[in-house]
N, C-alpha and C positions, 0 to 999 in steps of 0.2 A: 780490653779487659776480659777476663775469663767469666763465663756465665755462672751465676750463682747456683749452687746445688739444691737449694730449697726455696720454698715460697711461703708467705704468710698464709695460714689457714684459719678461717674464722668459723668455728663449728656452729654458732648460732645462726649466722647468715646462711651457711650451707644447709642446715636443717630446715630453715624457712623456705629456701629455694627448691628443696627436693621433697617437700612434705607430700606432694601429690604423685610422686614417682614410685614405681615398684622397686623391690630390692635389686632386681637385675638391671633396671634402668639407673639406679643410684650407683651401683658398682661400675657400670659402663661409663657413666658420667665422670666418676672419679678417675678412671683409667684414661679417659680422653683428656681431662685436665692435666694429668701427669704427663701424658704424651705431648701435649701442647707446651708445657713448661720446658721439657727436654728438647723438643724439635723446633718450637716456635710456631707451630701450626698443627692442624689435623686435616687429613685428606677426607673431607666430608662426602665427596662424590664417589670415592672408591670403596665399595662395600666390602671387598675382600680385605683391604687394609684396615678398615674399621673393625671388622670381625677379629682380625689378629690383635689389634690394640685392646678391644674389649674382651678378648679371650672367650669368644662364643662362636656359634655358627653364623654364616652369612645371613641366613633367614632371620635369626634373632637380632643380629646387628642391624638389619634393615628396619625391623619393627622398632627397636630402641632408637634408631636414628630419627625416625619420624617424630618421636616425642622430644628427643634431646636437641634437635635442630634449632629449636627456639632459643636455646641457651648460647648459641654461637652465631657469629656474624661472618658472612663471606667477604673476604678481602679482595682488593683489586687484582691480586695475583691468582685468584681462584681458590685459595686455601681458606679454611675456616678457623676462626679464633674466638675465644671467650673474651668479651670486652673487659670483664672484671679482672681476669688473669693478666691481661695486657696492662691494665692500670697498676696492678701490683708489681709487675715487672718494671714499669717505668719508675714507680716510687723507689723500688730497690736499687735500680741503676743510679738514680739521683743520689740516694743515700751513700752508696759505695763511692761515687765520684766525689762527694763532699768529704768523705773520710780519707780518700786518697789525697785530696788537696790539703787536708789538715796534716796528713802524714808528711807531705812535702815540706811543710813548714818546719818540721823536725823539732817540735817542742817550743818554737818561738811564739811569742804573743802576737796578736793580730797586727800590732803597730810595728813589729820588727820585720823588715823586708828580707826576702830570700837572698842568698848569696848570688852574685853575678858570675856566670861561667864564661870564660873566654873559649874560642873555638877548639883548641886542643888541650883543654884543661880538665882534669878529673874533679869530681865533687869534693874530694878531700883537699885539693889544692886551692879551692875557691876561697876568696876572701869575702867576708860579710860586707854588705853595702854600708852599714853603719858600724861604729865601734861597739864591741860587746858591752853589756852592762858592767858596772863596777863590781869588783870581786866582793864576795861576802866577807864579813868580819872574821878575824882569826879565831881559832879555838879558844885562846886565852880570854878573849873578850866575851865569848858566849857562856862559859862556865862561871857561875858566880863565885866570888871568893869564899873561903871557909867560914861558916857560921852566918852567912847572910841569907839563909833560906827564909821564905815567908812563913808566917804562922799558918797552920792548917785551918781550913774553913770548916765550920760545923755542918753536919748533915741536918736534915729537916727535923729529926726526932732527938736532937741533942747529942748524938754520938759524934765523935771527932775522928778524922782520918789519922792514920798512923803517919808520922812524918817520914819523908823519903830519906834514905841513907845519904849521908854527906859524900859526894863523889870523891873529894880529896882524901877523906879519911879512909874510904874503901880502897883507893889506889895505894895509900901508904901501907895498908895491911897486906895487899897483894904483893907489893914490892918486898915486904918483910918475909912473906911466905916463900917467895922465889929465892931470897938470900939463904933462908934456912934449908931449902931443898938443895941448893948449890953446895952448902956446907956438909951435906951428907945425911940430913934427916929424911925420914920417909914422908911421903905426901901427907898422910893422915896426921903424923906428929907435928909437921910444920903448920898444918891447918889449925890444929888445936892450939898451938903456941901463938900463932899470929892473930887468930880470931877469938881467942879466949875460951 
C-alpha cells in the first residue's frame, strides 16, 4: 500500500508539548517530524543530516538535538522515531486497510459474501457466492396513480406546504409540448400553449 502523504496534526497537543522550547527548537522539531513521516525515521546520531533536515548549521543542530532528543526514541535499527508519530502512522494504516477491505466488498452488505474467483478468471467473470437480492419493483409500482397524493402536513406555525405537482399531469404537458414543437411551433409558443 502506498504511504499516506499527510498525518493527523493536533495543535493543542503540539503546543503543550513544545511550550518550553525556543522558536528555533520548535521549527527544528516540526521539520524532524515531517522528515520522520516521509522517511520513517530520523538520523539522530548524524549531526550533518540533522542540520540539513532542520535547515540550520551543525552547531545549532547539535544544540537543538540535545533538547529535542527527549521527544524521540532510538529503535533497534539505530534510527530515532517519535512514538506519537508512529502511533498515528499505525492508526492511519489500520484505517486505510479497513477502507480497502470495505472497497473490496464493492457495495455489498456485511452478510453478502465476496464473489469467488477461479484461477484464470477475471473479476468481471466471477459469479457471486449467493444469488443477488431480488430486483427492485418496477417504475409503474413506485409512482402513485394520478390523484392519490397525500395531503400536505402543516408546518408548526399553521402554514401549509405547497402540494407537489402531479408527475403524470406534468408528463402529459411535456408530451403535448413536444407534439406542438414537432408540428412547427416555436419552443416558447409550445410552452405557453401546453402549460397555459
